[in-house]
C-alpha positions in Angstrom: -49.7 -12.4 16.0 -46.9 -11.0 14.3 -43.9 -13.3 13.5 -41.0 -11.8 15.3 -38.3 -14.0 14.1 -36.6 -12.9 11.3 -33.8 -14.6 9.2 -30.5 -13.2 8.5 -31.5 -13.3 4.5 -34.7 -10.9 5.7 -32.5 -8.9 7.6 -29.6 -8.5 5.0 -32.5 -7.7 2.4 -34.0 -5.0 4.7 -30.6 -3.3 5.8 -29.0 -3.5 2.1 -31.8 -1.7 0.3 -31.2 1.2 2.5 -27.8 1.4 2.5 -27.7 0.8 -1.2 -29.9 3.8 -1.7 -28.0 5.9 0.7 -24.5 5.0 -1.3 -26.3 6.0 -4.6 -27.2 9.2 -3.5 -23.9 10.0 -2.3 -22.3 8.9 -5.5 -24.7 11.0 -7.5 -24.2 14.1 -5.5 -20.5 13.7 -5.7 -20.5 13.3 -9.5 -22.7 16.4 -10.1 -25.4 14.4 -11.5 -28.0 15.8 -9.0 -27.8 18.5 -6.2 -29.1 18.7 -2.9 -31.0 21.9 -3.8 -31.6 25.2 -2.2 -33.2 25.2 1.3 -36.3 27.6 1.3 -35.5 30.8 3.9 -38.5 29.7 6.2 -36.9 26.3 6.8 -33.4 27.8 7.8 -35.1 29.5 10.9 -35.6 26.4 13.1 -37.7 28.5 15.8 -41.6 28.3 15.7 -43.3 31.6 14.3 -45.3 31.9 17.6 -44.7 30.8 21.4 -46.1 27.1 22.3 -48.8 27.3 24.4 -47.8 23.5 26.0 -45.6 23.9 29.3 -45.3 20.2 29.6 -46.0 17.1 27.2 -46.9 13.5 28.6 -45.5 11.2 26.1 -47.0 7.8 26.1 -45.5 4.8 24.1 -47.1 1.8 24.3 -47.8 -1.1 21.9 -51.1 -1.6 21.1 -53.7 0.2 23.4 -52.8 1.8 26.7 -53.9 0.1 29.7 -56.7 1.5 32.1 -53.8 2.4 34.5 -52.0 4.8 31.8 -55.3 6.1 30.3 -56.0 8.2 33.7 -59.8 7.5 32.9 -62.2 7.0 35.8 -63.4 3.3 35.9 -66.2 2.8 38.6 -66.6 -0.8 37.7 -62.9 -1.5 38.7 -63.9 -0.2 42.1 -67.0 -2.4 42.2 -65.0 -5.4 41.6 -61.8 -4.7 43.2 -60.0 -7.8 44.7 -62.5 -10.3 42.6 -61.7 -12.7 40.3 -62.2 -11.8 36.3 -64.7 -14.4 35.4 -64.7 -13.9 31.6 -61.8 -16.1 30.9 -61.5 -19.7 31.3 -58.1 -20.4 30.3 -55.5 -17.5 29.2 -52.1 -16.8 28.4 -50.8 -15.0 31.3 -47.6 -14.3 33.6 -47.0 -16.9 36.3 -49.7 -19.3 34.7 -52.6 -17.7 36.9 -54.9 -14.5 36.2 -54.7 -11.8 38.9 -57.3 -10.1 40.9 -59.1 -7.1 39.5 -57.7 -4.0 40.9 -58.7 -0.5 41.3 -56.7 2.5 41.0 -54.4 3.7 43.9 -55.3 7.2 43.4 -58.8 8.8 44.2 -60.4 10.0 40.7 -60.9 13.7 40.7 -62.6 15.6 37.8 -60.4 17.6 35.6 -61.5 20.1 32.9 
């Protein structure tokens, strides 16, 4: 498990390195020691060179894996065991101290694509 508690020293170390690098880059640019360089002509045009085929985008942001609810996959075993207790775990770290019942999807599965 990842340690989510960081000390003040850790925070200042992480941010200090980033701020120090940004400050150094600004000073060197002002002094003229380094230059930002020329932007290539193809990078100046922000538009793509072809029309994107996608009409909509679904963005799923999840820590770890996606749940069965968000994956839109057909789960026939969940339909089979709907409303029953999951028998694979004796003790688990769960919300409210109890393991819930298995639940099938609220929507009827239809094959796509």
